[in-house]
C-alpha positions as CSV (number, residue, x, y, z in Angstrom):
1,X,214.6,113.4,131.6
2,X,212.2,113.3,134.6
3,X,211.8,110.8,137.5
4,X,209.6,110.7,140.5
5,X,210.8,108.1,143.0
6,X,208.2,107.2,145.7
7,X,207.1,110.8,146.1
8,X,204.6,111.6,148.8
9,X,203.1,115.0,149.7
10,X,200.7,116.5,152.2
11,X,198.5,119.5,152.5
12,X,198.8,120.0,156.2
13,X,197.8,116.7,157.8
14,X,196.0,115.5,154.6
15,X,198.0,113.1,152.4
16,X,197.8,114.0,148.7
17,X,200.4,111.9,146.8
18,X,201.2,108.4,148.1
19,X,204.6,107.1,146.9
20,X,204.1,108.1,143.3
21,X,206.8,106.7,141.0
22,X,206.9,107.6,137.3
23,X,209.5,108.4,134.7
24,X,209.7,110.3,131.4
25,X,212.5,109.3,129.0
26,X,214.1,111.7,126.6
27,X,212.0,112.1,123.4
28,X,208.9,110.6,124.9
29,X,205.3,111.9,125.2
30,X,204.0,110.6,128.6
31,X,200.6,111.5,129.9
32,X,199.3,111.5,133.5
33,X,195.6,110.9,133.7
34,X,193.2,111.0,136.6
35,X,189.8,112.2,137.7
36,X,189.2,115.5,139.6
37,X,190.9,115.4,143.0
38,X,193.3,112.5,142.0
39,X,196.4,114.7,142.6
40,X,197.4,115.6,139.1
41,X,197.9,119.3,139.7
42,X,199.7,118.4,143.0
43,X,202.1,116.3,140.9
44,X,202.7,119.2,138.5
45,X,203.3,121.6,141.4
46,X,205.6,119.1,143.2
47,X,207.7,118.7,140.0
48,X,207.8,122.5,139.7
49,X,209.1,122.8,143.3
50,X,206.0,124.7,144.5
51,X,205.2,121.8,146.9
52,X,208.0,119.9,148.7
53,X,207.7,116.2,149.0
54,X,207.4,114.8,152.5
55,X,209.3,111.7,151.2
56,X,210.8,110.5,148.0
57,X,212.7,112.5,145.3
58,X,212.1,114.4,142.1
59,X,214.9,114.3,139.5
60,X,215.0,116.5,136.4
61,X,217.8,115.7,134.0
62,X,219.7,114.2,136.9
63,X,219.2,117.1,139.2
64,X,217.2,116.6,142.4
65,X,214.5,118.8,143.9
66,X,216.9,119.6,146.7
67,X,219.4,121.1,144.3
68,X,217.2,123.2,142.1
69,X,214.8,126.0,143.0
70,X,211.6,126.7,141.1
71,X,212.9,129.9,139.5
72,X,215.9,128.0,138.1
73,X,213.9,125.4,136.2
74,X,213.3,127.5,133.0
75,X,217.0,128.2,132.6
76,X,217.7,124.4,133.0
77,X,215.5,123.7,130.0
78,X,212.0,123.1,131.6
79,X,209.0,124.7,130.1
80,X,205.6,124.9,131.9
81,X,202.1,125.4,130.7
82,X,200.1,125.7,133.9
83,X,196.4,124.9,134.3
84,X,194.3,127.8,133.1
85,X,197.2,129.2,131.0
86,X,198.1,131.9,133.5
87,X,198.9,134.6,131.0
88,X,199.4,138.1,132.1
89,X,196.1,139.6,130.8
90,X,197.2,143.2,130.9
91,X,200.3,142.6,128.8
92,X,200.4,142.1,125.0
93,X,201.1,138.7,123.4
94,X,204.6,140.0,122.6
95,X,205.2,140.9,126.2
96,X,204.0,137.6,127.5
97,X,206.3,135.8,125.1
98,X,209.2,138.0,126.0
99,X,208.8,137.0,129.7
100,X,209.1,133.4,128.7
101,X,212.2,134.1,126.6
102,X,213.9,136.1,129.4
103,X,213.1,133.4,132.1
104,X,214.6,130.7,130.0
105,X,217.9,132.5,129.4
106,X,217.7,131.5,125.8
107,X,220.8,132.0,123.7
108,X,219.0,132.8,120.5
109,X,217.6,136.3,120.0
110,X,214.0,137.0,120.9
111,X,213.0,138.1,117.4
112,X,214.4,134.9,116.0
113,X,212.4,132.7,118.4
114,X,209.3,134.9,118.0
115,X,209.4,134.2,114.2
116,X,209.6,130.4,115.0
117,X,206.6,130.6,117.3
118,X,204.6,132.6,114.7
119,X,205.5,129.9,112.1
120,X,204.2,127.2,114.5
121,X,201.1,129.2,115.5
122,X,200.2,131.7,112.8
123,X,197.5,133.3,114.9
124,X,200.2,134.6,117.2
125,X,201.6,136.9,114.4
126,X,198.1,138.3,113.9
127,X,197.6,139.0,117.6
128,X,201.2,139.9,118.6
129,X,200.4,143.4,119.9
130,X,196.9,142.6,121.3
131,X,196.3,142.3,125.0
132,X,196.4,138.7,126.1
133,X,193.3,139.1,128.1
134,X,191.3,140.0,125.0
135,X,192.1,136.7,123.2
136,X,189.8,133.8,122.7
137,X,190.3,130.6,124.8
138,X,192.0,128.8,121.9
139,X,194.3,131.8,121.2
140,X,195.3,132.0,124.8
141,X,196.1,128.3,124.8
142,X,198.4,128.8,121.9
143,X,200.1,131.8,123.5
144,X,200.7,129.9,126.7
145,X,202.2,127.0,124.8
146,X,204.4,129.4,122.7
147,X,205.6,131.2,125.9
148,X,206.8,127.8,127.3
149,X,208.4,126.8,124.0
150,X,210.1,130.1,123.1
151,X,213.1,129.2,125.2
152,X,213.5,125.9,123.4
153,X,213.0,123.7,126.5
154,X,214.2,120.1,126.6
155,X,211.2,119.1,128.8
156,X,207.7,120.6,128.4
157,X,205.2,120.0,131.2
158,X,201.5,120.8,130.7
159,X,198.7,120.8,133.2
160,X,195.2,120.3,131.7
161,X,196.1,122.0,128.3
162,X,192.7,121.0,126.7
163,X,190.6,122.6,129.5
164,X,188.0,124.9,127.9
165,X,188.8,124.1,124.3
166,X,186.3,122.9,121.7
167,X,186.7,119.4,120.3
168,X,188.1,120.8,117.0
169,X,190.7,122.9,118.9
170,X,191.7,120.0,121.1
171,X,192.5,118.0,118.0
172,X,194.6,120.8,116.5
173,X,196.3,121.4,119.9
174,X,197.3,117.8,120.3
175,X,198.5,117.6,116.7
176,X,200.8,120.5,117.5
177,X,202.3,118.5,120.4
178,X,203.4,115.8,118.0
179,X,205.2,118.4,115.9
180,X,206.8,119.8,119.1
181,X,208.1,116.3,120.1
182,X,209.4,115.7,116.5
183,X,211.5,118.9,117.1
184,X,213.3,117.2,120.0
185,X,211.2,118.3,123.1
186,X,210.2,115.7,125.7
187,X,206.6,116.1,127.0
188,X,204.7,115.3,130.2
189,X,201.0,116.0,129.6
190,X,198.7,116.0,132.6
191,X,195.2,115.6,131.3
192,X,191.6,114.6,132.0
193,X,190.9,114.1,128.3
194,X,192.2,110.5,128.2
195,X,191.3,109.8,124.5
196,X,193.2,112.9,123.2
197,X,196.2,112.4,125.4
198,X,196.6,108.6,124.9
199,X,196.2,109.0,121.1
200,X,199.6,110.8,121.0
201,X,201.3,109.3,124.1
202,X,204.1,106.7,124.1
203,X,203.2,105.8,127.7
204,X,200.7,106.8,130.4
205,X,199.9,106.6,134.0
206,X,196.5,106.7,135.8
207,X,196.5,108.5,139.1
208,X,193.7,107.7,141.5
209,X,193.5,109.1,145.0
210,X,197.1,110.1,145.0
211,X,198.4,106.7,143.8
212,X,199.4,105.3,140.5
213,X,196.7,102.7,139.7
214,X,197.6,101.7,136.1
215,X,200.5,102.3,133.8
216,X,201.3,101.2,130.2
217,X,201.8,102.3,126.7
218,X,199.2,104.5,124.9
219,X,197.3,101.9,122.9
220,X,197.2,99.5,125.9
221,X,195.7,102.1,128.2
222,X,193.1,103.1,125.6
223,X,191.8,99.5,125.9
224,X,192.3,99.3,129.7
225,X,189.0,98.5,131.5
226,X,189.6,100.9,134.4
227,X,190.3,103.8,132.1
228,X,187.4,103.0,129.8
229,X,185.1,102.9,132.8
230,X,186.4,106.3,134.1
231,X,186.7,108.2,130.8
232,X,185.5,106.4,127.6
């Protein structure tokens, strides 16, 4: 579903990613871990096409980063939950979700998909005509996730989804990701919260200073000494 093949990037003269290679198979939950400054958000933005690799290749469902522009990804079945949610605060919850539906080119009617999102996240139904900027952090997290899911993406990419959430909400949020995967969506979760991410991940990668330092399945990485020293 997603492959990075020896991807390197720069910000000006400063190297950010150094020959990063990773893959996400259809139906998997894969997490990308790393401390602040490791290059996690750079990886997210590179996959999204906002940063162009200086070398290497990104492939999404067999299409390369040279073939697909950023604005085409939603219609190709890729959903994004960016760091900080990035909702439109002056629009209502309904309007934010409508934007996600339109961008995806979804075949199913908006009202049908809205009902599905309200079933998955009941608070959405209660806040549907409320301004997104007035929601709590947990509610905004659910709306951002629903906006990405409303077009029924095949691949869902998330950048620091637990940021700013309480421990209880983090548990609920990651429980919902397992439900989403069970519905047929593949997930790449970019996270600092190693314990939460690895508890649901099939596999994971640790990014340190722009390079993949460790990779393995979820239970293995929870016991990995490098990850335990960094996070646990």
